[in-house]
N, C-alpha and C positions, 0 to 999 in steps of 0.2 A: 414535506414528510419526511425528508433525510434529516434536517435540521431537527425536527421533532425526534427522531429516533435517537439521534445523538445526545440530546438533552435527557430522554428516558434512560439512558445509559450512562447517564454520568461523564460523558468524554469531556476532555478539556481541549484536546489537541486532536486536528485531523492531519494527519502525515500522508501525504500524496504521494503514491509511489509508481505515479503513470512515467515514463519517459518522455513522453510529450502530452503535458495536461491542456488538452485540448477536447471537447467534447461537441457534438451534435445536439445533445441534449441542454436544453437552456438552463444557463445558470452553472454548470458544472465545468466550463474552462477555467482557467487558473484564476484569472484576475477577477471575474465576476464571484467565482467560488470564495476566494479569499476576501473578498469583500463584503459578501452575504455572512460570511461565517464570524468574521471579524466586528460585524455589526450585531451579531446575536450573542458575543462573548466569547467564541471558540478562536483558539490560536490555530493558524494554517501554516503548514511547514510542506515545502515540495523537496522531496530526494530522488531527484532524476536518475541517479545513479543505480537506484533499486528499481527502476521501471524496466520491462522485457525490451531488449533491443529490437528494432525495426525489423533486422532480417530473421528473428527469431519469431516475431509476431506474423511476418508475412508468410513464412513456413509453416505455420500452425494453421494459417488459415486458408493454404492450400492442401495440406495432408491430413489435417485434423488428426495428428499423431501427438496426443498429450503425452504419451510416455516419453517420446524423444524431446518434446518441448521442456518437460521437467529436468530432464537430463542435462540439456545445454543450458536451462537457467541455474541449475544447481552449480554448474562450473562458473557460469557469469558471476553468481554470488561469492564463491570462493575466492575470484578476483576482485571481489569488491567489499572485503572485510571492513574498509574504513568506514563504508557507507551503513554497514550492519552497526558498527561501534555507534555512528552519530545516530542512528535510530534508536539504539539501547538507551544513549543517554536522554533522549527525549522523553522515552517511556519512564526512566526511572523517577522523573518526578512530575508527571501528568498521566491521567487516563489518555490514552490515545486510540486512535480509529486509523488503521491502513485503509486508504482508499485508492482504488483504481476503476477501471471501466467494467470488469467482468462481474457479474451479480453473483454466481456460484461460486463458493469458496473453493471446491473440487477442483474447478478448472481453471483456477486464478492463481497467478505467481504469489499473490500478496500472501497465502497459507505457507509457501516456503519461507518468505521472509518471516513471517511471524514464527515460524519454528527455528529460524535461527536466532533470533533476538532472544527466544525463549532458552535456546542452548547456552546463548552467551550469558544469560542469567543464572544457569545452573538449574534451568527447568522450573523455577518457583512461580515465574509469572502464569497468572490465567488469561488464557485466550480463548474469547468467545466470537461466533459469527453474528453480527446483529443486521 
């Protein structure tokens, strides 16, 4: 289903923004995911620096305070602008999909990453949730 959705949206590259790209969902850990995506004609890139740090994830799991999480993650991104630049370079020459664990974009750090990449571009990029 995931791979089909990527194809329908003409994605060329998946940018994995999980700090630790492991999953209990079969096929979504880094090696298996990369292999499947490459077999289907997609490029896979892992940008660990854009993942939410373990301490932030654990705090969010405990207190469910998304406002605090997003403030902390915003600071994390400001300290990792080279990773935003790297992601931006990937976006410049291919249709990309940011991938992480969270299904809902309003509860996910990838929405903040997309916003930073869009700002880096001068707000000309089109961002959609698939």
